[in-house]
MISE-355731 format. One record per residue (C-alpha): x, y, z; residue in one letter. Coordinates in steps of 0.1 Angstrom, whole numbers, plus 2048, in hexadecimal, padded with zeros to 3 digits. Example, Ala and Ser with C-alpha at 12.3 -4.5 7.8 and 13.67 -1.06 7.14 Angstrom:
BEGIN
   xx   yy   zz  type
  87B  7D3  84E     A
  889  7F5  847     S
***
This chain:
BEGIN
   xx   yy   zz  type
  DEF  B1E  A01     M
  DEC  B19  A24     K
  DCA  B0D  A33     L
  DC1  B14  A58     L
  DB6  AF6  A6B     L
  DB2  B0A  A8E     N
  DAE  B2C  A95     I
  DC5  B3E  AAD     K
  DBD  B38  AD3     K
  DC0  B59  AE6     E
  DBA  B4C  B0A     N
  DB5  B30  B21     E
  D8F  B31  B1F     D
  D8F  B2F  AF9     L
  DA5  B10  AFC     G
  D8D  B00  B0F     K
  D71  AFE  AF4     Q
  D89  AE8  AE0     V
  D78  AC9  AF0     N
  D59  AD4  AD7     N
  D6F  AD9  AB7     L
  D66  AFD  ABB     A
  D75  B19  AA6     N
  D87  B01  A90     I
  D85  B0C  A6B     S
  D92  AFA  A4E     F
  D98  B06  A2B     L
  DA3  AEE  A10     A
  DA8  AF0  9EB     T
  DAC  ACF  9DA     Y
  DBB  AD6  9B9     I
  DBA  AB3  9AC     K
  D95  AB1  9AA     H
  D93  AD7  9A7     F
  D7B  ADB  9C5     T
  D7A  AF3  9E1     V
  D6F  AE4  9FF     I
  D66  AF7  A1E     L
  D66  AE5  A40     L
  D5C  AF3  A60     L
  D4D  AE8  A81     T
  D2A  AEC  A86     S
  D2E  B05  AA4     S
  D3F  B1F  A92     F
  D36  B33  A70     N
  D4D  B43  A59     I
  D45  B50  A36     Q
  D42  B30  A1E     G
  D32  B11  A1A     Q
  D28  B00  A3A     E
  D2F  ADA  A3C     L
  D25  AC1  A57     Q
  D3F  AB2  A6F     Y
  D3E  A8D  A5F     N
  D45  A9D  A3C     Q
  D69  A9F  A43     G
  D82  A90  A2E     G
  D9C  A75  A35     K
  DC2  A79  A2D     Y
  DE2  A6B  A38     T
  DF7  A82  A4A     L
  E15  A87  A35     G
  E29  A9E  A4D     G
  E27  AB9  A6A     I
  E3C  AD4  A70     T
  E3E  AEC  A8A     V
  E43  B13  A8C     S
  E3F  B2F  AA2     G
  E4D  B3F  AC1     N
  E5A  B1F  AD6     T
  E74  B15  AE9     A
  E69  AEF  AE5     F
  E77  AD7  AC9     S
  E60  ACD  AAB     E
  E66  AAA  AB6     Q
  E56  AB0  ADB     T
  E3B  AC2  ACD     I
  E32  AAC  AB0     V
  E33  A8C  AC7     S
  E1E  A9F  AE3     Y
  E04  AA7  AC9     S
  DFD  A84  AC3     G
  DFD  A87  A9E     L
  E12  A6F  A8B     R
  E1F  A6E  A67     K
  E0D  A55  A52     G
  DF0  A53  A69     N
  DCD  A56  A5A     E
  DBB  A76  A64     I
  D9B  A87  A5F     T
  D9A  AAA  A56     I
  D89  ABC  A69     P
  D86  A9C  A85     G
  D8F  A91  AA7     E
  DB4  A8D  A9E     D
  DB8  AB0  A9C     I
  DA1  AB8  AB9     S
  DB5  AA5  AD0     K
  DD7  AB2  AC3     A
  DCA  AD5  ACB     I
  DBB  ACD  AED     K
  DDB  AB9  AF7     K
  DF2  AD7  AEF     L
  DDB  AF0  AFD     W
  DD8  ADB  B20     N
  E00  ADA  B23     S
  DFB  AFE  B30     N
  E19  B05  B1D     L
  E0D  B19  AFE     F
  DFA  B3A  AF9     S
  DF2  B38  AD5     D
  DEA  B16  AC1     I
  DE2  B16  A9B     E
  DE3  AF5  A82     I
  DE5  AFC  A5C     Y
  DE5  AE6  A3D     I
  E02  AEF  A2A     T
  DFC  ADA  A0C     K
  DE8  ABC  A03     I
  DF5  AA2  9E9     E
  DE0  A88  9DC     D
  DD1  A77  9FF     D
  DEC  A85  A15     S
  DEA  AA5  A2B     A
  E09  AB7  A37     F
  E02  ACD  A57     L
  E13  AE9  A69     E
  E11  AF0  A8E     I
  E16  B16  A97     R
  E18  B1F  ABC     L
  E24  B35  AD5     S
  E32  B2C  AF8     D
  E22  B3B  B14     L
  E38  B54  B28     P
  E4D  B4B  B43     Q
  E4F  B5E  B63     L
  E73  B70  B64     N
  E72  B88  B7E     E
  E58  B92  B9B     L
  E53  BB4  BAC     K
  E3A  BB6  BC7     I
  E2E  BDB  BD2     N
  E19  BE3  BEE     G
  E22  BC9  C09     V
  E40  BC4  C21     R
  E5D  BAF  C19     K
  E53  B96  C33     S
  E33  B8F  C23     K
  E40  B8D  BFB     K
  E4C  B68  C02     E
  E2E  B5B  C0F     S
  E1B  B6E  BF1     I
  E32  B5B  BD6     I
  E2E  B39  BE5     E
  E0A  B39  BEB     E
  E03  B45  BC8     N
  E23  B33  BB7     K
  E31  B51  BA7     L
  E54  B42  BA5     V
  E6C  B49  B8B     K
  E65  B31  B6A     G
  E40  B2E  B6F     T
  E2A  B33  B53     K
  E16  B52  B52     V
  DF1  B49  B4A     T
  DD3  B5D  B4C     E
  DCA  B44  B64     N
  DE5  B4B  B7A     L
  DE0  B72  B7B     R
  DBB  B6D  B81     T
  DBE  B56  B9E     T
  DDC  B6A  BAC     T
  DC5  B8A  BAE     I
  DA7  B77  BBB     N
  DBB  B65  BD7     Y
  DCD  B84  BE4     L
  DAE  B97  BE1     T
  D9A  B7F  BF5     N
  DB6  B7C  C0E     K
  DB8  BA2  C15     Y
  D93  BA4  C18     K
  D90  B88  C31     K
  DAB  B9B  C44     D
  D94  BB8  C45     G
  DA4  BCC  C24     Y
  D81  BCE  C15     L
  D91  BEB  BF9     N
  DAF  BD6  BF0     S
  DB8  BD7  BCD     K
  DD3  BC3  BBB     V
  DDF  BC7  B97     H
  DF8  BB2  B81     I
  E0D  BC2  B66     N
  E25  BAC  B52     T
  E40  BBA  B3A     I
  E50  BA7  B21     D
  E74  B9C  B21     V
  E89  BA6  B03     V
  EA9  B93  B02     D
  EBD  B77  AEA     S
  EAC  B5D  AFE     I
  E91  B4E  AE9     K
  E7D  B42  B05     T
  E5F  B5C  B0A     A
  E60  B6C  B2B     R
  E4E  B8A  B3F     V
  E56  B9B  B5F     N
  E39  BA0  B74     M
  E30  BBC  B8B     V
  E17  BB3  BA7     L
  E08  BD3  BB4     N
  DF3  BD1  BD6     I
  DDE  BEC  BE8     D
  DD0  BDC  C06     K
  DC3  C00  C11     G
  DB8  C04  C34     E
  DA4  BEC  C48     K
  D80  BF7  C48     V
  D74  BFF  C6A     K
  D52  BF5  C77     I
  D3C  C15  C82     K
  D1E  C02  C8D     D
  D10  BE0  C96     I
  CEC  BDF  C91     I
  CD6  BC1  C9D     F
  CB2  BBF  C96     S
  C97  BA4  CA3     G
  CA7  BA2  CC4     N
  C96  BAA  CE3     S
  C9F  B8F  CFE     V
  CC4  B9A  CFC     L
  CCC  BC1  CF6     K
  CE4  BCD  CDB     D
  CFF  BD5  CF5     K
  D00  BB0  D04     K
  CFF  BA1  CDF     L
  D1E  BB9  CD4     R
  D2D  BAE  CF2     K
  D2E  B88  CE8     S
  D41  B92  CC8     M
  D67  B8E  CD5     K
  D76  B9B  CB2     S
  D5B  BB0  CA4     T
  D59  BD1  CB3     K
  D48  BF3  CA9     K
  D60  C15  CAB     I
  D69  C1E  CCF     N
  D85  C35  CD4     R
  D8A  C2A  CF9     L
  D8E  C05  CF0     R
  DB2  BFB  CF1     I
  DB6  BD7  CEC     L
  D99  BCD  CD3     K
  D99  BE2  CB3     R
  D7A  BEB  C9C     S
  D89  BDE  C79     K
  D74  BC6  C6A     F
  D84  BA2  C64     I
  D68  B8A  C53     D
  D77  B6B  C62     S
  D74  B79  C84     A
  D51  B89  C7A     Y
  D43  B65  C6F     Q
  D52  B56  C92     A
  D42  B72  CA6     D
  D21  B6D  C94     L
  D24  B46  CA3     S
  D2A  B57  CC5     S
  D0A  B6D  CC5     V
  CF7  B4E  CBF     I
  D09  B3D  CDC     D
  D01  B58  CF2     K
  CDD  B54  CEE     Y
  CE3  B2D  CF3     K
  CF3  B35  D15     E
  CD3  B48  D1D     N
  CBA  B2D  D15     G
  CB2  B37  CEF     Y
  CBF  B17  CDD     R
  CA8  B1F  CBF     D
  CBA  B3F  CB6     A
  CC7  B46  C96     R
  CD3  B63  C7D     I
  CBD  B68  C63     L
  CD4  B80  C52     S
  CF1  B94  C54     D
  CFD  BB0  C3D     S
  D1A  BC7  C36     L
  D11  BEE  C30     I
  D2D  C05  C23     I
  D29  C29  C2F     N
  D32  C46  C22     N
  D4D  C4F  C38     D
  D60  C2F  C2C     K
  D53  C1B  C4A     T
  D3C  BFD  C4C     I
  D1E  BF4  C62     S
  D14  BD2  C69     L
  CF0  BC7  C69     K
  CE5  BA7  C78     I
  CC2  B99  C7A     D
  CBA  B7F  C97     I
  C9E  B67  C9D     N
  CA1  B63  CC2     E
  C87  B46  CC5     G
  C79  B3B  CE5     E
  C87  B35  D08     L
  C8D  B0F  D13     Y
  C97  AFE  D34     T
  CA7  AE0  D3C     F
  C91  AC0  D46     G
  C9C  A9E  D52     D
  CC0  A95  D49     I
  CC5  A70  D46     T
  CE7  A5F  D43     F
  CE5  A3F  D2D     I
  D03  A27  D29     G
  D17  A30  D47     N
  D27  A16  D5C     S
  D46  A24  D6A     V
  D3A  A45  D7A     Y
  D18  A43  D8B     S
  CFB  A5C  D7F     N
  D00  A70  DA0     E
  D25  A77  D9B     Y
  D20  A82  D72     L
  D05  A98  D7F     S
  D1C  AA9  D96     R
  D35  AAE  D7A     I
  D18  ABC  D62     L
  D0B  AD2  D7D     R
  CEC  AD8  D69     I
  CC9  AD2  D7C     K
  CA4  ACE  D6F     K
  C94  AF1  D6A     G
  CB6  B03  D63     D
  CB7  B1C  D45     T
  CC2  B07  D28     Y
  CE3  B10  D20     N
  CF5  AFE  D01     G
  D17  B0A  D04     V
  D19  B03  D2A     L
  D0A  ADE  D23     L
  D25  AD8  D08     Q
  D40  AE6  D20     E
  D35  AD1  D3C     R
  D38  AB2  D26     I
  D58  ABA  D11     A
  D6A  ADE  D17     D
  D7D  AE0  CFA     N
  D90  B01  D06     S
  D9D  AF3  D24     K
  DB0  AD3  D22     P
  DAF  ACB  D47     D
  D8C  AD7  D4D     A
  D74  AC6  D66     F
  D5D  AB5  D4C     D
  D4E  A91  D44     I
  D65  A8B  D25     T
  D83  A95  D38     N
  D77  A7E  D59     E
  D71  A61  D3F     Y
  D95  A65  D2E     Q
  DA8  A6B  D50     N
  D9C  A4A  D5B     S
  DA8  A39  D3A     G
  D88  A39  D25     Y
  D97  A4C  D05     L
  D7E  A3B  CEE     F
  D62  A47  D04     S
  D48  A5D  CF1     T
  D2E  A76  D01     I
  D12  A81  CEE     N
  CF6  A97  CFB     P
  CD4  A91  CE8     V
  CB4  AA4  CED     E
  C98  A8B  CEF     V
  C7C  AA4  CF8     S
  C75  AC7  CF5     A
  C4E  AC8  CFE     D
  C42  AEB  D0B     N
  C68  AF9  D08     N
  C75  AE0  D21     V
  C94  ACA  D13     I
  C99  AA8  D1F     D
  CB9  A9E  D1A     M
  CC9  A7A  D17     E
  CF0  A7B  D1C     I
  CF8  A5C  D07     R
  D18  A4D  D12     I
  D32  A31  D01     S
  D4B  A29  D16     E
  D5F  A10  D03     G
  D7B  9FD  D10     K
  D97  A0E  D27     P
  DB6  A18  D15     A
  DDA  A12  D1E     Y
  DF9  A20  D10     F
  E0B  A0A  CF8     N
  E29  A1D  CE9     N
  E32  A40  CF9     V
  E4F  A52  CE7     S
  E5D  A75  CE0     I
  E69  A85  CC0     S
  E7B  AA4  CB8     G
  E95  AA5  CD4     N
  EB5  AAA  CC0     D
  EC8  AB6  CDE     K
  EB8  AAB  CFD     T
  EBE  A89  D06     N
  EA1  A73  D07     D
  EA3  A68  D2C     H
  E9E  A8D  D37     V
  E7D  A8D  D23     V
  E72  A6F  D2E     Y
  E77  A76  D53     R
  E5F  A93  D50     E
  E43  A7A  D3E     I
  E26  A6F  D51     R
  E19  A56  D3B     T
  E2B  A33  D38     R
  E26  A15  D23     P
  E0B  9FD  D31     G
  DFC  A19  D46     Q
  DD7  A23  D46     L
  DD3  A3F  D2E     Y
  DCC  A61  D3F     S
  DC8  A82  D2D     K
  DD1  A94  D4F     A
  DF3  A81  D4D     N
  DF7  A8D  D26     V
  DEF  AB4  D31     V
  E05  AB2  D4F     R
  E22  AA2  D3B     T
  E20  ABF  D21     I
  E1F  AD9  D3E     R
  E3D  AC7  D4E     E
  E51  AC6  D29     L
  E48  AED  D27     G
  E55  AF3  D45     Q
  E79  AE4  D3F     L
  E7F  B01  D2A     G
  E94  AED  D10     F
  E75  AEC  CF8     F
  E5F  B05  CE6     D
  E42  B04  CFE     A
  E27  B0D  CE1     Q
  E31  AF3  CCA     E
  E30  AD5  CE3     L
  E15  ABB  CD5     T
  E0B  A96  CE3     P
  E04  A84  CC3     D
  DEC  A6B  CCB     I
  DF1  A4D  CB2     K
  DE1  A29  CA9     N
  DC5  A2A  CBE     P
  DB9  A07  CC1     N
  D94  A06  CD1     P
  D91  9E1  CCF     N
  DB4  9D9  CDE     E
  DB3  9F6  CF5     G
  DD3  A04  CF1     T
  DE2  A27  CE4     V
  E03  A35  CD8     D
  E0E  A59  CE1     I
  E2C  A6A  CD1     D
  E37  A8A  CE6     Y
  E43  AA4  CC8     V
  E5C  AC0  CD5     V
  E6C  AD7  CC4     K
  E90  AE3  CD5     E
  E95  B06  CDA     T
  EB4  B1A  CE7     G
  EBC  B0F  D0B     S
  EDC  B1E  D0E     S
  EDF  B43  D16     Q
  EF9  B5F  D13     I
  EED  B77  D32     E
  EEE  B99  D2A     L
  EE0  BAD  D48     Q
  EDF  BD2  D4D     G
  ECF  BED  D62     G
  ED6  C0B  D78     Y
  ED9  C05  D9B     G
  EF2  C0A  DBB     G
  EFB  C2C  DAD     G
  F05  C1E  D8A     G
  F01  C08  D6D     F
  EFF  BE4  D74     I
  F0A  BCC  D5A     G
  F0A  BA6  D56     T
  F1B  B8E  D43     L
  F1A  B67  D48     G
  F11  B47  D34     L
  EF5  B32  D3E     S
  EF2  B0E  D30     F
  ED1  B01  D3C     N
  ED1  AE0  D2C     N
  EF9  AD7  D32     F
  F06  AB2  D38     S
  F22  AB3  D4E     I
  F28  A8C  D4A     K
  F33  A95  D26     D
  F4D  AB1  D2F     I
  F69  A99  D26     F
  F5B  A8D  D04     K
  F68  AA3  CE9     K
  F4B  A99  CD2     D
  F32  AA6  CE8     A
  F3E  AC9  CE5     Y
  F24  ADA  CCB     K
  F2D  AF2  CD8     P
  F27  AE7  CFC     I
  F1D  AC5  D0A     P
  EF8  AC5  D0D     M
  ED9  AB0  D13     G
  ED7  AA7  D36     D
  EC1  AC1  D44     G
  EDB  ACE  D5B     Q
  EE3  AF3  D5E     K
  F04  B04  D60     L
  F09  B2B  D65     A
  F2A  B40  D64     L
  F22  B64  D6E     R
  F34  B85  D6E     L
  F24  BA4  D7E     Q
  F31  BC3  D7F     A
  F2D  BEB  D86     S
  F41  C07  D90     R
  F3A  BFA  DB6     F
  F3D  BD8  DB7     Y
  F48  BB8  DA3     Q
  F39  B94  DA6     T
  F44  B73  D99     Y
  F30  B56  D9B     S
  F2D  B31  D92     F
  F0D  B1B  D95     S
  F05  AF8  D8D     F
  EE3  AE3  D8F     S
  ED7  AC4  D89     E
  EB2  ABE  D87     P
  EB0  A97  D8D     W
  ECB  A90  DA7     L
  ED3  A6B  DA3     G
  EBC  A69  D85     G
  EA1  A57  D99     K
  E8B  A74  DA9     R
  E84  A98  DA0     P
  E9D  AA5  DBC     V
  EB0  AC3  DB0     Q
  ED3  AC7  DBC     F
  EE3  AEB  DBA     S
  F05  AFA  DC3     S
  F12  B1A  DBD     S
  F33  B2F  DC6     L
  F39  B53  DC5     S
  F4E  B71  DCE     H
  F46  B95  DCF     T
  F5B  BB6  DD2     K
  F47  BD5  DDC     Q
  F55  BF8  DE0     F
  F4A  C11  DF7     L
  F39  C31  DEB     F
  F4E  C51  DEF     D
  F31  C6D  DF3     S
  F4B  C88  DEE     S
  F54  C7F  DC8     T
  F36  C67  DC1     G
  F4F  C49  DB7     R
  F59  C2B  DC6     P
  F75  C28  DDC     N
  F88  C0C  DD3     K
  F9D  C0D  DF4     Q
  F7E  C07  E07     R
  F71  BE4  DFE     S
  F5A  BCA  E09     F
  F5E  BA4  DFD     N
  F46  B89  E00     I
  F4D  B65  DF7     T
  F31  B4B  DF6     G
  F29  B28  DF3     I
  F06  B15  DF2     T
  EF9  AF5  DED     F
  ED5  AEB  DEB     G
  EBA  ACE  DE4     L
  E98  AD4  DD8     A
  E7C  AB6  DD6     K
  E5F  AB3  DC4     R
  E42  AAB  DDF     L
  E25  A93  DD8     S
  E0D  AA3  DF1     V
  DFB  AB9  DF3     P
  DFF  AB4  DCF     D
  E1B  AB0  DB7     D
  E20  AD4  DAB     Y
  E2E  ADB  DD0     F
  E55  ADA  DD3     S
  E69  ADD  DF4     L
  E8C  AED  DF1     S
  EA6  AEF  E0B     Q
  ECA  AFD  E0C     A
  EE9  B07  E20     I
  EFE  B26  E18     S
  F1C  B35  E26     Y
  F29  B57  E1E     Q
  F49  B68  E2D     R
  F48  B8F  E2F     Y
  F68  B9F  E30     D
  F6B  BC5  E34     L
  F88  BDA  E2A     N
  F85  BFE  E3B     N
  F61  BFB  E33     Y
  F49  C10  E49     N
  F24  C11  E45     T
  F0A  C21  E5A     G
  EFE  BFC  E64     L
  F1B  BF1  E7A     F
  F3A  C05  E84     T
  F58  BEC  E7B     F
  F64  BF4  E5B     G
  F81  BD8  E5B     D
  F76  BB4  E64     G
  F61  B9C  E58     F
  F3E  B84  E5D     S
  F34  B64  E59     N
  F13  B5B  E4C     N
  F0A  B36  E50     L
  EE5  B30  E48     S
  EC8  B16  E3F     Y
  EAD  B1C  E28     S
  E8C  B0B  E23     I
  E72  B11  E08     G
  E50  B04  E01     L
  E44  B0E  DDB     S
  E29  B03  DC4     R
  E29  B0B  D9F     N
  E0D  AFF  D89     N
  E10  B1B  D70     T
  E09  B14  D4A     G
  E1D  AFE  D2F     V
  E33  B20  D25     D
  E4A  B29  D43     P
  E52  B4D  D2E     I
  E2D  B54  D2B     Y
  E14  B43  D43     P
  DEF  B44  D3B     T
  DE2  B30  D58     V
  DED  B25  D7D     G
  DFE  B33  D99     S
  E21  B34  DA8     N
  E28  B3C  DCD     F
  E47  B37  DE3     S
  E4B  B3C  E08     A
  E6D  B3A  E14     T
  E7F  B3E  E36     A
  EA2  B43  E3A     K
  EB7  B42  E5C     F
  ED8  B3D  E71     S
  EDC  B2C  E8F     F
  ED5  B3C  EAF     P
  EF8  B41  EBA     Y
  EEB  B5D  ED5     S
  EDC  B3E  EE8     L
  EFD  B2B  EED     V
  F1A  B42  EE9     N
  F17  B53  F0D     G
  F19  B75  F01     V
  F06  B8F  F13     D
  EF7  BA2  EF4     Y
  EE2  BB6  F0A     S
  F01  BC6  F1F     S
  F13  BCB  EFD     L
  EF5  BDF  EF0     K
  EF4  BF5  F11     T
  F17  BFD  F0B     E
  F16  C03  EE4     Y
  EF6  C1B  EEA     D
  F0D  C2F  F06     A
  F2A  C34  EEC     L
  F31  C54  EDD     D
  F39  C4C  EB8     L
  F4C  C6B  EB5     T
  F66  C60  ECD     D
  F82  C4F  EBA     E
  F85  C36  EDB     D
  F60  C31  EDE     D
  F5D  C2A  EB6     F
  F79  C0F  EB8     A
  F65  BFE  ED7     R
  F45  C00  EC0     A
  F57  BED  EA6     S
  F62  BD3  EBE     E
  F3C  BD0  EC8     I
  F30  BCD  EA6     D
  F4A  BB2  E9C     Q
  F40  B9E  EB7     E
  F1A  BA2  EAF     R
  F20  B9B  E89     Y
  F3E  B82  E8B     N
  F21  B66  E83     W
  F01  B75  E77     L
  EE4  B6E  E87     E
  EBF  B71  E77     F
  EA2  B62  E69     Y
  E91  B6E  E47     K
  E6D  B63  E39     V
  E61  B6D  E17     S
  E44  B66  E04     F
  E3A  B6A  DDE     K
  E1B  B62  DCC     G
  E13  B66  DA7     D
  DF1  B5E  D95     W
  DE9  B5A  D72     Y
  DC6  B5E  D63     T
  DBE  B5C  D3B     Q
  DA4  B77  D38     I
  D9E  B76  D12     V
  DB4  B5D  CFD     K
  DD7  B65  D06     D
  DD1  B84  D17     L
  DDE  B7B  D3C     V
  DD7  B8E  D5C     L
  DF5  B87  D76     K
  DED  B96  D9C     P
  E0C  B91  DB1     S
  E13  B96  DD5     V
  E34  B97  DEB     E
  E40  B9A  E0D     F
  E5F  B96  E1E     G
  E6F  B99  E43     F
  E8F  B9A  E56     L
  E91  B94  E7A     G
  EA8  B8D  E98     A
  EA5  B73  EB2     Y
  EB6  B88  ECB     N
  EAA  BAD  EC9     N
  ECA  BB9  EDD     D
  EE0  BA9  EC3     R
  ECA  BBB  EA9     G
  EC3  BB6  E85     V
  EDF  BB0  E6C     I
  EED  BC9  E55     P
  EEB  BB0  E37     F
  ECA  B98  E28     E
  EB7  BB8  E24     R
  E9C  BC4  E0B     F
  EA5  BE2  DF0     F
  E80  BEE  DE1     V
  E7C  C01  DC1     G
  E8A  C00  D9D     G
  E8D  BE4  D83     D
  E97  BCC  D9D     G
  EBA  BC5  D8C     L
  ED1  BD6  DA6     G
  ED7  BB6  DB5     N
  EF8  BAE  DBD     Y
  EEA  B98  DDB     S
  F09  B82  DE7     L
  EFF  B93  E0A     D
  EDD  B89  E06     G
  ECD  BA9  DFF     R
  EAD  BA8  DE8     E
  EA4  BC0  DCD     S
  E7F  BC2  DCB     I
  E71  BD5  DAB     Q
  E59  BF1  DAA     L
  E58  C01  D8C     R
  E54  C27  D87     G
  E6E  C2D  DA4     Y
  E94  C31  DA1     P
  EA6  C10  DAC     N
  EA7  C09  DD4     Q
  E97  C2A  DD9     S
  E7B  C20  DEE     L
  E92  C0F  E08     S
  EA8  C1F  E21     S
  ED0  C22  E15     P
  ED6  C04  E29     D
  EB8  BEF  E20     G
  E97  BE8  E30     G
  E8F  BC9  E48     T
  E6A  BC8  E3D     I
  E58  BC9  E19     Y
  E39  BC3  E07     N
  E30  BC9  DE4     K
  E0F  BC2  DD0     F
  E0B  BC4  DAA     S
  DF2  BBC  D8B     L
  DFF  BB7  D6A     E
  DED  BB3  D48     L
  DFD  BA0  D2F     R
  DF9  B9D  D0B     Y
  E0E  B88  CF2     P
  E1A  B94  CD2     I
  E2B  B76  CC9     T
  E35  B56  CD9     L
  E4A  B48  CBF     A
  E66  B33  CC9     A
  E82  B4D  CBB     S
  E74  B68  CCE     A
  E56  B6C  CE7     K
  E49  B90  CEA     I
  E2E  B9B  D01     Y
  E21  BBE  D09     A
  E14  BC6  D2F     L
  E06  BE2  D45     G
  E08  BE2  D69     F
  DFE  BF0  D89     F
  E12  BEA  DA9     E
  E1A  BF9  DCB     G
  E34  BEF  DE7     G
  E48  BFD  E03     A
  E67  BF6  E18     S
  E68  BFB  E3E     Y
  E83  BF7  E58     D
  E6D  BE7  E76     N
  E4B  BDD  E7E     F
  E44  BFE  E8E     R
  E43  C0E  E70     D
  E31  BF1  E58     Y
  E12  BFA  E48     N
  E09  BE4  E2D     P
  DF3  BFF  E1D     F
  E0C  C1B  E1E     N
  E1D  C13  DFC     I
  E2D  C25  DDF     K
  E16  C1F  DBE     R
  E1E  C20  D9C     S
  E10  C13  D79     A
  E1F  C11  D56     G
  E23  BFE  D36     L
  E3F  BE7  D2A     G
  E49  BD1  D11     V
  E5D  BAC  D16     R
  E72  B9A  CFC     I
  E7F  B75  D02     F
  E9B  B68  CEE     M
  EA7  B45  CF4     P
  ECC  B52  CF0     A
  ECA  B71  D04     F
  EAC  B6B  D1C     G
  E94  B83  D25     L
  E96  BAB  D1A     L
  E7E  BC6  D21     G
  E74  BE8  D26     I
  E5C  BFB  D3E     D
  E4F  C1B  D40     F
  E43  C23  D65     G
  E2F  C3E  D73     H
  E31  C45  D98     R
  E17  C54  DAE     F
  E27  C5B  DD0     D
  E46  C70  DD6     D
  E66  C5C  DDD     I
  E6F  C5C  E01     P
  E85  C7D  E0D     G
  E7E  C8A  DEA     T
  E5E  CA1  DEC     P
  E4D  CA8  DCA     G
  E5B  C89  DB8     S
  E3D  C7B  DAF     S
  E28  C7A  D91     N
  E47  C72  D7B     T
  E4F  C58  D63     W
  E6E  C3F  D65     E
  E7C  C28  D49     T
  E88  C09  D55     H
  E9F  BF3  D3B     F
  E9D  BCB  D46     I
  EB4  BB3  D3A     I
  EB4  B91  D45     G
  E9B  B94  D5F     Q
  E86  B7A  D6F     Q
  E66  B74  D5B     F
***
């Protein structure tokens, strides 16, 4: 007969009790002595005679067999159990207990039973019967998006072949339930079902179905404060940035409960008290109340404490900076209301890496190892005396400066932008500026740029720094589209923004093109029904490799066809050809600061007209020459990410002018103007004379043109950014008798994409209106524009940066200063989305609503206009 040594283990919790030898029963019939002995442990009772543990008998292990539903070999199981044939064991005893524990702790089996199959003399023969834990065969997850399933599998280790234990089921359910509760899904439910797999394979396997019901995020009906009298409920609710009660008028902040945000907001409530002098304020309790309408209410009980003021503030340990200078940085005086948050910001503002605080002042002077600790030394009569204890340490010098992660961009391109050098005194400001410069290159993911401080050695006063970069797509296929100039405008081009011209003859460098030297090469084809443009441009940002002097050049050709009003189509027999070439230099300045740059360019355009007459001039067959010089001053100190700046400003002022030919060519333009005004253009001979006069006036173009543009970026809350902008442009003439030239004019309205601008014209974006609808047909000589844009990022990942925006803007175009009125503008407002993908540039759509009539079209206001934007500036 078989004698049971260990009862069936039904779950893991029961298996853990093997340490105490619980639940082991032993029944033996010893025929030789005609005695029946019942052995069992002191912790478990069954019918029969109870024996003490030390009354077990000693036997020689005669043999072990293995049975049950298992894929493991008999030799493997016996070996792993630790039981050996020929060993002396006590039944019951530690040997059996250890074998059971070891097998159970392997987490491979669901049932373990040990039997005595027979006893011969002093030898006992055992049988180990067990069943394998089932392996996970297939997993099906219901209730979540496909993109979320992979993370659930990874986080809970639900891969094929995993042993399906009760612990796995429990921890998976608990993990997901708690995860969703933290995200605001308080009513989430998770269930796991398993189905045995029946096939010819001996291994026990199950298919698992994971059903997830997140439910709806719970909304906050009310936030109730108690114990507060100094600060009103409204002010305390406002301090909670992410936890808001239901308000249908609120757009940017939702009223859904998220536990992690709520906990952070509780700290914000205390910070609000500290800002107002109540340093001892604390939250006594907070509770969540579930309402009948499936909403919740939050109840927060506060102890405000008493009002404190600052007393004497003493600096201790400072030798580099005087007490007076540090006091100017701290900007807190005796008698001021205590503000613990402000005190910490003035000592070390962690929210702004370039903040004007004491810690940054020390670190910008090389004292990387300095520490500044504010200590309250007295609080008598609610007046807090402070000691600012400073340990300056040794000045730190950069030892090794390195870069990593630049797989495509050559080292020298990165190193020339780095403002920290080996042997140079440590400066946090230089580290922050380096990150900004690397982000502005456009070759790396601006959100992933990291300065890795390594091997700080306070004793030696040295530190290493490694700038970790992540390459992003720098070459683009330019696809630009829009409506303007009477039809669809399309652009196809290739833009290589990290080109290497020195490697163009190296076969191995084509992967797929020579890259890594930071140069820009662009080939472009732009066309519509009315014009065709071909252009080539090249720029080198560090001419000669020694200084940040950018050299640029471009060559272009365009053919424009005259609009036939009778057919609404272009007349291909009447054309206007423009060929141009430009060379420019731009130098980074050091004064007033090194955010300024000065640019200069010389350009030449040749205009050839073939039976092409417009209202601006009478000659339709002829030519004009435009040789001009441009100079511009700009300052750009926007944040790290050029696609989505969050701080700083960017402005530019440019002037473009030609040589004043009328001063030296001896032509009497006053007489020509008088003669021109007296001509009858309906008369064939007079018209021919007018054409000759226009040819004389525009043989070499004479003009000056000034423009200004400014953008400012202000981070309101986190990544919510406000961007106000202003623009102005004016085209003038040296000689009023010669007049303003018919080129270089401003066209206002629309998406700003109708910019076949080789004749110098500028298309000014003003959404909500059709393209170029706010200027006269031949363009204006003056324009101004004002805009206010609110931006919020959806994602700033390297693969695609997406942000939403809302805008208010207004602008107008004028033909002369007599009509100029900067406040008489056309207004619009709307919403839009921008998507930046490295391979294609910027894509977007805007929905603009105009508030004013289009000039010459009464009753055209209060209408929406949709603009599709591809390839436009940021």
